[in-house]
C-alpha positions, 0 to 999 in steps of 0.5 A: 856268831863267829868264834875266835880261834884258840891259841895253841902253844907247843912245849917240848920238855921232860915229864915230872911225875910230881907235876911241879915241873916239866910238861905238867907245869907247862900244860897247867900254865897254858890252861891258866892263860886260856891257851890250848897246850900240846906237848912233846915228851923228851924224858920221863923222870921218877921221884923216888929212886929207891925202887929203881936202884933195887931193880937195877941191883937185882938186874945186875945180880941176875945178869952176872948169875946168868952169865956164869951159868951160860958161860959154864956150858960153853966149853969145847967138850960140849958137842953142840958148842963144837958143832954149831958154833959159827967160826967168828965165835971161835975161842981160839982167837982174841976176836972170837973170845970177845965176840963170844963173851959179848953174845953170852952177855947179851943173852944173860941180860935178856934172861935176867930182864925176863926173870926180873919182869916175872918177879915184879909181876908176881909181886904186883899180883900179890900186892894188888888185892891189898889196894882194895883194903885201903879206905879213906879214914872216917873223920872223928865226931869232934874234929873240925874241917880244915879251913882252906883259903882259895886265892891270894 
């Protein structure tokens, strides 16, 4: 008995963490129509931006703090600075100052991201055991099960 080949459909879209749009909705539609769905994700979204805004603000603050700290060590009196600094990073020219500031900013961002990663890792490690304390609530003895209608 020969089997009929399954139709394949490709969707190229962004991801939606809520499942109501994007790749998730397309794949649900394909499954409902009996089509094998394949996908290419172009973007990932987040539904709640409060945490993202907090992390962004934290990273910006840490970048500014690290920039000030690193720039405080880049002075002509520093023997390492005067000996090992490449010529294109010379503070005597405008291009040198711009290149030096760009390098300091790059290093400050890197340190800030690493520090933020460790902070969030620590927070996750502290909060993860709380997941094991979550339990499904027990139904009360006199409560009825909700009536759910399937179909239209």
